C-alpha positions in Angstrom: 7.1 24.4 -20.2 5.4 22.4 -17.3 6.0 18.8 -17.1 3.4 16.8 -19.3 0.8 15.0 -17.2 1.9 11.5 -18.1 5.5 11.6 -16.9 4.2 13.7 -13.8 1.7 11.0 -12.9 4.2 8.2 -13.4 6.4 9.9 -11.1 4.0 10.2 -8.4 2.1 6.9 -8.8 4.3 4.6 -10.8 2.3 2.0 -12.6 -0.3 1.7 -9.9 -3.6 -0.4 -10.4 -5.9 2.2 -11.9 -8.8 0.7 -9.8 -6.6 1.2 -6.7 -6.0 4.7 -7.9 -9.8 5.3 -7.9 -10.0 4.1 -4.2 -7.3 6.8 -3.4 -9.4 9.4 -5.3 -12.4 8.4 -3.3 -10.6 9.0 0.0 -10.8 5.4 1.1 -7.2 5.6 2.2 -7.7 8.6 4.3 -7.5 7.8 8.0 -6.1 4.4 7.1 -2.5 4.8 7.6 -1.3 1.2 8.1 -1.5 -0.7 4.7 -0.5 -4.3 3.7 0.2 -5.2 0.0 -0.5 -8.9 -0.1 1.4 -10.2 -3.2 3.2 -6.8 -3.7 5.5 -7.8 -6.6 8.0 -4.9 -7.2 5.8 -2.6 -5.2 4.0 -0.8 -7.9 1.1 -0.1 -5.9 3.1 1.2 -2.8 5.1 4.2 -4.2 2.5 6.7 -3.6 1.6 5.4 -0.2 5.3 5.3 0.9 5.9 8.8 -0.4 3.0 10.2 1.5 3.7 8.8 5.2 1.7 5.5 5.0 3.2 2.7 7.2 3.3 0.0 4.4 3.7 -3.7 5.1 4.2 -6.1 2.1 4.5 -9.9 1.6 5.5 -11.8 -1.6 6.7 -15.4 -2.3 9.5 -14.1 -4.4 12.6 -12.8 -2.5 13.6 -10.4 -5.3 10.2 -8.6 -5.1 10.6 -8.2 -1.4 14.1 -6.7 -2.0 12.8 -4.4 -4.4 10.3 -3.0 -2.1 12.7 -2.7 0.6 14.9 -0.6 -1.7 11.7 1.5 -2.7 10.9 2.2 1.0 14.5 3.3 1.6 14.0 6.0 -0.9 10.9 7.2 0.5 10.9 6.7 4.2 13.0 8.8 6.7 16.5 7.7 7.4 16.5 5.2 10.3 12.9 4.2 9.9 12.4 0.7 11.2 11.4 -1.7 8.2 12.1 -4.9 10.0 9.1 -7.3 10.0 7.2 -4.9 7.5 8.3 -6.5 4.2 8.7 -10.3 4.3 9.1 -13.3 2.0 6.1 -15.6 2.6 2.5 -17.0 1.7 -0.6 -15.0 1.8 -2.4 -18.1 3.5 0.1 -17.7 6.5 0.4 -14.1 7.3 2.9 -13.2 10.0 0.9 -10.1 11.5 -1.4 -10.0 14.4 -5.3 -9.8 14.1 -6.8 -6.5 13.2 -3.4 -4.8 12.6 -3.9 -3.4 9.1 -6.1 -0.5 8.3 -6.2 -1.5 4.6 -5.4 -4.7 2.7 -4.4 -4.6 -1.1 -4.4 -7.7 -2.9 -4.2 -6.9 -6.5 -4.1 -9.6 -9.2 -3.0 -12.4 -6.6 -6.0 -14.3 -5.4 -6.4 -15.8 -8.9 -3.3 -17.8 -8.3 -5.1 -20.0 -5.7 -4.6 -23.8 -6.2 -8.4 -24.3 -5.7 -11.2 -23.3 -3.6 -9.7 -24.3 -0.3 -6.5 -22.4 -0.9 -8.7 -19.5 -2.1 -10.5 -19.6 1.2 -7.3 -19.8 3.3 -5.9 -16.8 1.6 -8.9 -14.7 2.0 -9.5 -15.7 5.6 -5.9 -14.5 6.4 -6.2 -11.3 4.6 -9.4 -10.6 6.6 -8.1 -11.6 9.8 -5.4 -9.0 9.9 -7.8 -6.3 8.8 -8.9 -3.9 11.6 -12.4 -3.0 12.2 -13.6 -0.2 9.7 -10.5 -1.3 7.4 -10.7 -1.5 3.6 -10.2 -4.7 1.7 -9.3 -4.3 -1.9 -8.9 -7.0 -4.3 -8.7 -7.4 -8.2 -8.9 -11.2 -9.4 -9.9 -13.1 -12.3 -13.6 -14.0 -12.7 -16.1 -15.4 -15.3 -18.3 -12.3 -15.0 -19.3 -11.4 -18.4 -17.5 -14.5 -19.9 -19.7 -17.2 -18.4 -20.5 -19.0 -21.6 -16.9 -19.0 -22.6 -15.2 -19.9 -19.1 -18.0 -22.0 -17.4 -18.7 -21.8 -13.7 -16.3 -20.1 -11.1 -14.7 -21.8 -8.0 -12.2 -23.7 -9.9 -8.8 -23.3 -12.1 -9.2 -23.0 -15.6 -7.4 -22.1 -18.9 -8.4 -18.7 -20.0 -8.5 -17.7 -23.7 -5.3 -15.7 -23.2 -3.4 -19.0 -22.5 -3.0 -18.2 -18.8 -4.2 -20.7 -16.0 -6.2 -18.9 -13.3 -8.6 -19.7 -10.3 -11.8 -18.0 -11.4 -14.6 -16.6 -9.1 -18.2 -15.8 -10.0 -20.6 -13.3 -8.7 -22.4 -15.6 -6.5 -19.1 -16.8 -4.9 -18.0 -13.3 -4.1 -21.4 -12.4 -2.6 -21.2 -15.6 -0.6 -17.9 -14.6 0.8 -18.9 -11.0 1.4 -21.7 -12.4 3.5 -19.4 -15.0 5.2 -16.9 -12.4 6.1 -19.6 -9.7 7.3 -18.1 -7.2 5.0 -19.7 -4.1 3.8 -19.4 -3.4 0.2 -17.5 -0.1 -0.6 -18.5 -0.2 -4.2 -20.5 -2.6 -6.3 -18.6 -5.2 -8.0 -16.9 -4.1 -11.1 -15.5 -6.1 -13.8 -13.5 -5.2 -17.0 -13.7 -7.8 -19.9 -10.6 -7.7 -22.2 -11.7 -8.7 -25.7 -13.2 -11.9 -24.6 -9.8 -13.1 -23.3 -10.0 -12.5 -19.6 -12.4 -10.7 -17.1 -10.9 -9.0 -14.1 -13.2 -8.0 -11.2 -12.6 -5.4 -8.6 -13.9 -6.2 -5.1 -13.8 -3.7 -2.3 -15.1 -4.2 1.1 -15.1 -2.4 4.6 -14.9 -4.4 7.7 -17.6 -3.0 10.0 -16.8 -2.1 13.5 -17.2 -4.5 16.3 
C-alpha cells in the first residue's frame, strides 16, 4: 500500500503555511533561490525549501527558534555547507543583510506583532530593503478586512475577539504601502475570516526591476 497523502505531504512540506504553499504551486519561487524567512519560528516554512536546494536565511528574536532552524538545515543541506550568518537571532526592523540580497522574503504571521504604526513601517521597510529586483515579498498578517464593524479602523494594536492583541491593518493601508514601496501585486489581497474571531490577509508583491 502506498503512503497515504496526508503523511506524505507532511513529510515533504511539514506544517507550511497553506498560502505560501499556493505560491510554490504557482511557481513564484522558481528562479528565486535565495530566501529569507523573517520571524521564522521553528522553520515550518523552510523544510521544503531547504530540501530542494534553496539557500535559506532566517531571523527570529527567539534563540531556541534559530537553534531549531539550524538543526533543520543540518539535516537537509550537504555536509560542510556554510550556515554562518544565515540563521540569526535578531529583530526584523534591524536586518543584518545587505540591500537587495534576497530573491524572496517570507514574513508569515509576524508583522501583526508590531508595537504600532512606526514599528510596522520600520519592519516593512527593512524587509523591502533586502529584497532584490524582481524579488517576491510574501506576508500574512492580521487585518480588519471583513471585520471592520467588529474591529474598527486599521493601523493600530487592538484586542481581537479571540483574546489576542494584534496590530491590524486595513485594505487602504496595504494599498498605500504597496504604492509607497513601488511593489507590483503578485495576487489580489486575500483574506480569511475565522468565525468572526480574526481576519488574516495574504499580501504578496514583486519588487520591479530597476
